[in-house]
LUMDREN-206806 format. One line per 4 residues: their letters; for each residue x, z, y of N, C-alpha, C. Coordinates in nm, 4 decimals. Last residue first. Layout:
residues N
A> X/Z/Y/X/Z/Y/X/Z/Y ~ ...
This chain:
residues 175
NNPM> 3.4448/0.8793/1.2420/3.4621/0.7425/1.1901/3.5404/0.6597/1.2871 ~ 3.3790/1.1295/1.3421/3.4965/1.1186/1.2539/3.5087/0.9819/1.1895 ~ 3.0243/1.0851/1.3716/3.1474/1.1523/1.4108/3.2545/1.1370/1.3016 ~ 2.8906/0.7541/1.3327/2.8927/0.8943/1.2945/3.0238/0.9566/1.3396
FYST> 2.8848/0.4895/1.3733/2.8609/0.5725/1.4893/2.8609/0.7211/1.4575 ~ 2.9122/0.3660/1.1315/3.0191/0.3431/1.2298/3.0043/0.4337/1.3520 ~ 2.6774/0.4118/1.0029/2.7900/0.4988/0.9664/2.9065/0.4795/1.0631 ~ 2.4936/0.2171/1.0707/2.5010/0.3364/1.1545/2.6167/0.4282/1.1182
DLIE> 2.5404/-0.1115/1.0943/2.5652/-0.0045/0.9980/2.5879/0.1228/1.0780 ~ 2.3765/-0.3992/1.1641/2.4120/-0.2701/1.2222/2.4222/-0.1658/1.1112 ~ 2.4779/-0.7231/1.1639/2.4213/-0.6201/1.0769/2.4688/-0.4871/1.1327 ~ 2.6233/-0.8917/1.3176/2.4788/-0.8878/1.3403/2.4049/-0.7952/1.2446
NKEL> 2.8879/-0.9332/1.2643/2.8549/-0.8263/1.3589/2.7052/-0.8168/1.3884 ~ 2.8949/-1.1561/1.0957/2.9242/-1.0242/1.0391/2.8896/-0.9099/1.1340 ~ 2.6042/-1.3555/1.1437/2.7441/-1.3293/1.1730/2.7710/-1.1855/1.1299 ~ 2.3784/-1.4526/0.8834/2.4180/-1.3667/0.9947/2.5672/-1.3704/1.0185
LACG> 2.0976/-1.5668/0.7544/2.2354/-1.6117/0.7685/2.2848/-1.5464/0.8969 ~ 1.8649/-1.3980/0.5444/1.9172/-1.4301/0.6763/2.0596/-1.4812/0.6628 ~ 1.5646/-1.2990/0.3754/1.6927/-1.3701/0.3792/1.7335/-1.3953/0.5233 ~ 1.3813/-1.0951/0.1607/1.4109/-1.1277/0.2995/1.5502/-1.1876/0.3051
AKRG> 1.1625/-1.1394/-0.1048/1.3020/-1.1355/-0.0615/1.3096/-1.1763/0.0845 ~ 0.9314/-0.9889/-0.3375/0.9626/-1.0574/-0.2117/1.1105/-1.0428/-0.1790 ~ 0.8864/-0.8313/-0.5565/0.8540/-0.9746/-0.5675/0.8869/-1.0554/-0.4428 ~ 1.1233/-0.5987/-0.4701/1.0280/-0.6362/-0.5741/1.0087/-0.7859/-0.5813
LIEI> 1.2959/-0.6945/-0.2331/1.2037/-0.5821/-0.2437/1.0959/-0.6214/-0.3442 ~ 1.6165/-0.7982/-0.1540/1.5048/-0.8143/-0.2466/1.4269/-0.6833/-0.2550 ~ 1.7853/-0.9547/0.0837/1.7317/-0.8212/0.0586/1.6065/-0.8364/-0.0272 ~ 2.0668/-1.1330/0.1451/1.9413/-1.1374/0.0695/1.9015/-0.9947/0.0359
KVVV> 2.2700/-1.3064/0.3659/2.2144/-1.1756/0.3312/2.0807/-1.1942/0.2619 ~ 2.5602/-1.4497/0.4110/2.4301/-1.4878/0.3575/2.3722/-1.3589/0.3003 ~ 2.7553/-1.4128/0.6930/2.7096/-1.3465/0.5711/2.5726/-1.4022/0.5344 ~ 3.0453/-1.5569/0.8502/2.9014/-1.5424/0.8327/2.8706/-1.4791/0.6968
DPNK> 3.3150/-1.5102/0.8364/3.2573/-1.5384/0.9678/3.1062/-1.5187/0.9630 ~ 3.4586/-1.2468/0.6318/3.3817/-1.3705/0.6519/3.3405/-1.3873/0.7985 ~ 3.6701/-1.0848/0.4971/3.6621/-1.1134/0.6403/3.5866/-1.2435/0.6669 ~ 3.6279/-1.0474/0.2196/3.6758/-0.9376/0.3034/3.6577/-0.9619/0.4529
LDVN> 3.5466/-1.2773/0.0913/3.4697/-1.1554/0.0683/3.5097/-1.0407/0.1600 ~ 3.5104/-1.5943/0.1669/3.6008/-1.4853/0.2013/3.5219/-1.3548/0.1935 ~ 3.4947/-1.9341/0.0801/3.4427/-1.7993/0.0588/3.5504/-1.6975/0.0943 ~ 3.4573/-2.2269/0.1306/3.5475/-2.1380/0.2032/3.4950/-1.9934/0.1987
TNSI> 3.2988/-2.4261/0.0416/3.3717/-2.3492/-0.0604/3.4680/-2.2487/0.0007 ~ 2.9813/-2.5365/0.1215/3.1063/-2.4863/0.1773/3.1745/-2.3980/0.0730 ~ 2.7378/-2.5689/-0.0141/2.8444/-2.6680/-0.0310/2.9796/-2.6210/0.0223 ~ 2.5330/-2.3769/-0.2031/2.6073/-2.3756/-0.0772/2.7307/-2.4634/-0.0934
NETL> 2.4199/-2.3578/-0.4484/2.3459/-2.4324/-0.3472/2.4179/-2.4388/-0.2133 ~ 2.5699/-2.1857/-0.5948/2.5743/-2.3276/-0.6332/2.5094/-2.4156/-0.5268 ~ 2.4946/-1.9374/-0.5151/2.6078/-1.9981/-0.4444/2.6268/-2.1445/-0.4841 ~ 2.2923/-1.8740/-0.6976/2.2569/-1.9103/-0.5606/2.3720/-1.9744/-0.4844
RMIM> 2.4243/-1.8146/-0.9420/2.3212/-1.9189/-0.9337/2.2995/-1.9679/-0.7918 ~ 2.5990/-1.6065/-0.8673/2.6509/-1.7280/-0.9324/2.5512/-1.8426/-0.9199 ~ 2.4144/-1.4203/-0.7676/2.5160/-1.4772/-0.6792/2.5697/-1.6073/-0.7384 ~ 2.2740/-1.3600/-1.0029/2.2054/-1.4222/-0.8889/2.3060/-1.4889/-0.7959
DLVA> 2.4734/-1.2405/-1.1565/2.4077/-1.3617/-1.2052/2.3379/-1.4365/-1.0909 ~ 2.5257/-1.0157/-0.9926/2.6305/-1.1161/-1.0155/2.5716/-1.2481/-1.0665 ~ 2.2774/-0.8766/-1.0105/2.3269/-0.9283/-0.8831/2.4306/-1.0381/-0.9051 ~ 2.0628/-0.9755/-1.2804/2.1708/-0.8922/-1.2288/2.2224/-0.9568/-1.1004
YKEY> 1.7092/-1.0312/-1.2632/1.8465/-1.0815/-1.2755/1.9440/-0.9756/-1.2257 ~ 1.4798/-0.8545/-1.2736/1.4825/-0.9822/-1.3431/1.6239/-1.0360/-1.3657 ~ 1.4246/-0.6200/-1.1442/1.5119/-0.6129/-1.2616/1.5355/-0.7479/-1.3289 ~ 1.3509/-0.4484/-0.8579/1.3659/-0.5836/-0.9123/1.4665/-0.5786/-1.0265
ARKN> 1.3579/-0.2412/-0.6694/1.2362/-0.2649/-0.7480/1.2356/-0.4054/-0.8078 ~ 1.6014/-0.4070/-0.4855/1.5236/-0.2843/-0.4979/1.3945/-0.3204/-0.5710 ~ 1.9183/-0.5400/-0.4254/1.7946/-0.5462/-0.5045/1.7308/-0.4083/-0.5080 ~ 2.1069/-0.7246/-0.2054/2.0627/-0.5891/-0.2380/1.9282/-0.6012/-0.3079
IEMK> 2.3758/-0.9400/-0.1752/2.2407/-0.9233/-0.2289/2.2176/-0.7752/-0.2558 ~ 2.5722/-1.1448/0.0226/2.5413/-1.0063/-0.0132/2.3965/-1.0002/-0.0596 ~ 2.8241/-1.3873/0.0342/2.6843/-1.3578/0.0049/2.6727/-1.2109/-0.0334 ~ 3.0370/-1.5168/0.2941/3.0136/-1.4437/0.1702/2.8641/-1.4209/0.1555
WKQK> 3.2611/-1.7509/0.4565/3.1321/-1.6863/0.4324/3.1365/-1.6028/0.3055 ~ 3.4249/-1.9177/0.7208/3.4370/-1.8407/0.5972/3.3058/-1.7652/0.5804 ~ 3.3962/-2.2431/0.8645/3.3559/-2.1030/0.8582/3.3817/-2.0444/0.7202 ~ 3.4426/-2.5097/0.8622/3.5582/-2.4223/0.8834/3.5232/-2.2738/0.8745
SEIR> 3.1869/-2.6215/0.8261/3.2914/-2.6445/0.7256/3.4115/-2.5519/0.7412 ~ 2.9162/-2.3955/0.8932/3.0105/-2.4986/0.9345/3.1273/-2.5058/0.8370 ~ 2.6094/-2.3543/0.7642/2.7440/-2.2972/0.7551/2.8423/-2.4096/0.7855 ~ 2.3740/-2.4926/0.7580/2.4070/-2.4228/0.8831/2.5449/-2.3560/0.8798
SSFE> 2.3370/-2.5867/0.5065/2.3516/-2.6867/0.6128/2.3904/-2.6223/0.7455 ~ 2.2951/-2.3474/0.3707/2.4180/-2.4221/0.3483/2.4425/-2.5229/0.4609 ~ 2.0343/-2.2788/0.4320/2.1435/-2.2038/0.4949/2.2753/-2.2794/0.4817 ~ 1.9042/-2.4623/0.2613/1.8847/-2.4684/0.4065/1.9998/-2.3972/0.4786
KMIK> 1.9904/-2.3636/0.0165/2.0219/-2.5022/0.0540/2.0081/-2.5207/0.2051 ~ 1.8733/-2.1114/0.0235/2.0197/-2.1222/0.0248/2.0641/-2.2640/0.0607 ~ 1.6064/-2.1761/0.0008/1.6540/-2.1187/0.1270/1.8061/-2.1285/0.1355 ~ 1.6063/-2.2674/-0.2628/1.5640/-2.3560/-0.1541/1.6154/-2.3051/-0.0194
SLED> 1.6795/-2.0361/-0.4022/1.7696/-2.1522/-0.4012/1.7348/-2.2488/-0.2887 ~ 1.4521/-1.8787/-0.3794/1.5737/-1.8382/-0.3087/1.6722/-1.9547/-0.2984 ~ 1.2896/-2.0213/-0.5551/1.2524/-2.0102/-0.4134/1.3742/-1.9719/-0.3296 ~ 1.4301/-1.9815/-0.7941/1.4092/-2.1175/-0.7441/1.3712/-2.1182/-0.5962
IDSS> 1.4188/-1.7023/-0.8293/1.5487/-1.7666/-0.8061/1.5341/-1.9089/-0.7520 ~ 1.1774/-1.5087/-0.6635/1.2054/-1.6057/-0.7685/1.3321/-1.6838/-0.7338 ~ 1.0914/-1.3570/-0.4616/1.2234/-1.3231/-0.5157/1.2593/-1.4107/-0.6359 ~ 0.9439/-1.5591/-0.2057/0.9345/-1.4950/-0.3362/1.0760/-1.4610/-0.3823
CWKE> 1.0508/-1.4897/0.1299/1.0058/-1.5790/0.0235/0.9851/-1.4947/-0.1026 ~ 1.1128/-1.4824/0.4769/1.0674/-1.4127/0.3568/1.0235/-1.5172/0.2559 ~ 1.3767/-1.5183/0.7117/1.2718/-1.5765/0.6275/1.2388/-1.4824/0.5132 ~ 1.5402/-1.3497/0.8670/1.4946/-1.4795/0.9179/1.3720/-1.5298/0.8442
IPIW> 1.5984/-1.0228/0.9571/1.5456/-1.1080/0.8500/1.4916/-1.2355/0.9146 ~ 1.8639/-0.7986/1.0411/1.7672/-0.9015/1.0810/1.7248/-0.9843/0.9590 ~ 1.9015/-0.4673/0.9511/1.9327/-0.6043/0.9086/1.8252/-0.7011/0.9588 ~ 2.0557/-0.1699/0.9663/1.9538/-0.2467/1.0375/1.9893/-0.3938/1.0165
KKTT> 2.1162/0.1179/0.7702/2.1495/-0.0208/0.8049/2.0277/-0.0874/0.8675 ~ 2.0159/0.3958/0.8237/2.1484/0.3592/0.7720/2.1904/0.2187/0.8141 ~ 1.8563/0.6750/0.9799/1.8597/0.5325/0.9476/2.0027/0.4954/0.9102 ~ 1.9236/0.9381/1.0419/1.8525/0.9110/0.9167/1.8469/0.7633/0.8808
YMRG> 2.0765/0.9381/1.2764/2.1087/1.0301/1.1672/2.0440/0.9906/1.0354 ~ 2.1671/0.8267/1.5760/2.1266/0.7746/1.4457/2.1723/0.8675/1.3346 ~ 2.2648/0.9387/1.8119/2.1236/0.8997/1.8043/2.0772/0.8613/1.6647 ~ 2.5239/1.0052/1.8968/2.4464/1.1002/1.8184/2.3020/1.0635/1.7963
SNKK> 2.6557/0.8264/2.0674/2.6736/0.8129/1.9228/2.5858/0.9064/1.8393 ~ 2.6144/0.6602/2.3219/2.5472/0.7835/2.2805/2.5442/0.7875/2.1279 ~ 2.7650/0.4301/2.3442/2.7611/0.5225/2.4589/2.7061/0.6589/2.4189 ~ 2.7151/0.3116/2.1039/2.8548/0.3391/2.1378/2.8631/0.4381/2.2535
CNSC> 2.4426/0.2754/2.1222/2.4943/0.3765/2.0295/2.6407/0.4097/2.0556 ~ 2.4199/0.0635/2.3033/2.3650/0.1954/2.3376/2.4237/0.3050/2.2496 ~ 2.5371/-0.1382/2.1443/2.5982/-0.1007/2.2716/2.5509/0.0377/2.3156 ~ 2.3470/-0.1481/1.9397/2.4860/-0.1151/1.9092/2.5582/-0.0685/2.0359
IRKL> 2.1252/-0.2377/2.0802/2.1225/-0.1063/2.0156/2.2647/-0.0592/1.9880 ~ 2.2147/-0.4927/2.1528/2.1804/-0.3945/2.2568/2.1831/-0.2529/2.1996 ~ 2.2391/-0.6028/1.8985/2.3586/-0.5949/1.9837/2.3359/-0.4942/2.0962 ~ 1.9746/-0.5941/1.8173/2.0721/-0.5090/1.7493/2.2020/-0.4988/1.8280
VIRP> 1.8638/-0.7888/1.9868/1.8213/-0.6496/2.0000/1.9227/-0.5560/1.9342 ~ 1.9824/-1.0172/1.8822/2.0106/-0.9775/2.0206/1.9763/-0.8308/2.0408 ~ 1.8688/-1.0150/1.6259/2.0150/-1.0201/1.6426/2.0545/-0.9703/1.7816 ~ 1.5943/-1.0271/1.6601/1.6541/-0.9003/1.6177/1.8068/-0.8996/1.6304
DNSI> 1.4472/-1.1680/1.9373/1.5387/-1.1980/1.8276/1.6095/-1.0694/1.7856 ~ 1.1450/-0.9790/2.0157/1.2644/-1.0574/2.0479/1.3498/-1.0795/1.9244 ~ 0.9434/-0.8249/1.8973/0.9091/-0.9505/1.9635/1.0302/-1.0379/1.9935 ~ 0.9568/-0.7044/1.5601/0.9844/-0.6886/1.7021/0.9686/-0.8249/1.7677
KSLL> 0.8422/-0.5442/1.2833/0.8296/-0.6696/1.3574/0.8583/-0.6353/1.5027 ~ 1.0012/-0.3816/1.0090/0.9472/-0.3825/1.1441/0.9379/-0.5246/1.1968 ~ 1.0204/-0.1707/0.7305/1.0121/-0.3074/0.7807/0.9477/-0.3026/0.9177 ~ 1.2333/0.0564/0.5637/1.1309/0.0329/0.6649/1.1347/-0.1149/0.7019
VGQV> 1.3239/0.2034/0.2647/1.3239/0.0782/0.3421/1.2039/0.0754/0.4366 ~ 1.3016/0.4224/0.1015/1.4292/0.4014/0.1683/1.4372/0.2743/0.2504 ~ 1.0921/0.2904/-0.1491/1.1459/0.4073/-0.0803/1.2803/0.3738/-0.0189 ~ 0.8890/0.0139/-0.0991/1.0131/0.0617/-0.1601/1.0626/0.1815/-0.0802
GSEY> 0.6863/-0.0870/0.0439/0.6592/-0.0652/-0.0981/0.7807/-0.0120/-0.1724 ~ 0.6955/-0.1179/0.3121/0.7811/-0.2067/0.2324/0.7478/-0.1969/0.0841 ~ 0.4591/-0.1268/0.5656/0.5006/-0.0640/0.4400/0.5834/-0.1634/0.3602 ~ 0.5708/-0.1879/0.8998/0.4955/-0.2260/0.7807/0.5450/-0.1459/0.6615
FKPI> 0.5487/-0.1408/1.2551/0.6080/-0.1104/1.1249/0.5118/-0.1465/1.0125 ~ 0.6387/-0.2804/1.5544/0.5264/-0.2657/1.4625/0.5897/-0.2451/1.3250 ~ 0.7911/-0.1770/1.8618/0.7950/-0.2128/1.7197/0.6602/-0.1950/1.6507 ~ 0.8648/-0.2989/2.1441/0.7474/-0.2254/2.0960/0.7343/-0.2602/1.9486
EKAA> 1.1774/-0.2645/2.3143/1.0930/-0.3270/2.2125/0.9731/-0.2370/2.1830 ~ 1.3902/-0.1646/2.4671/1.2814/-0.2406/2.5316/1.1960/-0.3187/2.4328 ~ 1.5523/0.0077/2.3415/1.6019/-0.1305/2.3527/1.4942/-0.2236/2.4082 ~ 1.3932/0.2281/2.3226/1.5052/0.2343/2.4178/1.5667/0.0964/2.4403
RLIE> 1.2351/0.1396/2.1090/1.1745/0.1531/2.2424/1.2828/0.1586/2.3504 ~ 1.4264/0.1555/1.9045/1.3721/0.0248/1.9418/1.3048/0.0303/2.0791 ~ 1.4650/0.4331/1.8981/1.5779/0.3440/1.9281/1.5286/0.2065/1.9706 ~ 1.2059/0.5227/1.8279/1.2700/0.5672/1.9518/1.3827/0.4722/1.9935
AAEE> 1.1709/0.3990/1.5771/1.0790/0.3698/1.6880/1.1428/0.4073/1.8215 ~ 1.3796/0.5187/1.4307/1.3757/0.3733/1.4497/1.2867/0.3370/1.5683 ~ 1.2988/0.7911/1.4406/1.4275/0.7483/1.4942/1.4269/0.5984/1.5251 ~ 1.0508/0.7810/1.3074/1.0585/0.8275/1.4467/1.1877/0.7795/1.5131
LAQE> 1.1414/0.6907/1.0562/1.0413/0.6141/1.1301/1.0444/0.6515/1.2782 ~ 1.3108/0.9006/0.9863/1.3654/0.7653/1.0013/1.2699/0.6776/1.0825 ~ 1.1292/1.1119/0.9665/1.2353/1.1189/1.0673/1.2946/0.9800/1.0931 ~ 0.9778/1.0156/0.7495/0.9148/1.0362/0.8808/1.0180/1.0430/0.9923
RHAP> 1.1749/1.0042/0.5374/1.1017/0.8870/0.5844/1.0450/0.9049/0.7249 ~ 1.3889/1.1412/0.3986/1.3563/1.1650/0.5395/1.2814/1.0476/0.6018 ~ 1.4642/1.0707/0.1493/1.4142/1.2076/0.1650/1.3652/1.2352/0.3070 ~ 1.5803/0.8185/0.1699/1.4406/0.8303/0.1253/1.3816/0.9709/0.1400
DYTI> 1.7578/0.7264/0.4467/1.7605/0.8253/0.3398/1.6156/0.8494/0.2956 ~ 1.7078/0.3736/0.5080/1.7160/0.5141/0.5482/1.7251/0.6014/0.4238 ~ 1.7194/0.0436/0.6521/1.7302/0.1355/0.5383/1.7491/0.2773/0.5906 ~ 1.5168/-0.1981/0.7874/1.5952/-0.0787/0.8200/1.5986/0.0106/0.6971
LLNS> 1.4744/-0.5265/0.8855/1.4720/-0.4358/0.7714/1.5662/-0.3207/0.8041 ~ 1.2845/-0.7391/1.0796/1.3904/-0.6390/1.0816/1.3697/-0.5431/0.9646 ~ 1.0634/-0.8903/1.0859/1.1896/-0.9592/1.1096/1.3081/-0.8629/1.1183 ~ 0.7448/-0.9310/0.9227/0.8545/-0.8478/0.9721/0.9825/-0.9296/0.9878
DAM> 0.5578/-1.0882/0.8024/0.5614/-1.0911/0.9483/0.6822/-1.0152/1.0034 ~ 0.5646/-1.0327/0.5372/0.6125/-1.1644/0.5780/0.6238/-1.1765/0.7300 ~ 0.4392/-0.7784/0.5300/0.5817/-0.7920/0.5034/0.6343/-0.9233/0.5591
């Protein structure tokens, strides 16, 4: 898990199709993916050799040309760092991310929890945002997103521009 740098969500009823779809799309983007077990239904973890942000931009461009390629995968999220899902460990990463959010940038925090019951999302957001000095929060139109994906005892974190998260619903017909 700690080696993966890309988290892909999918419909849990279609794991094999999602794995095939993700592998095909990553190969089309000139990547040789390595997949890991996430321990959570509906989540694939992958290690790719290039920066997942750049790769996702390529994938997004390919999908705009050929919109029928993504049926079972849902969101593709770059992961910068893995840590324990312990709030103190997450706080350390938030302090690091805080130094990278420029004073004029608008930001928001998104947390997705899977197989984790220790804290409610709102409680976590309240605790973790204390570590971010920039007070320019914008929940509707942020420049950057502090993304936390919790999978049981582990959490994948990233500081992303809003266009660096690939949501396949944008490529579905009638969207």
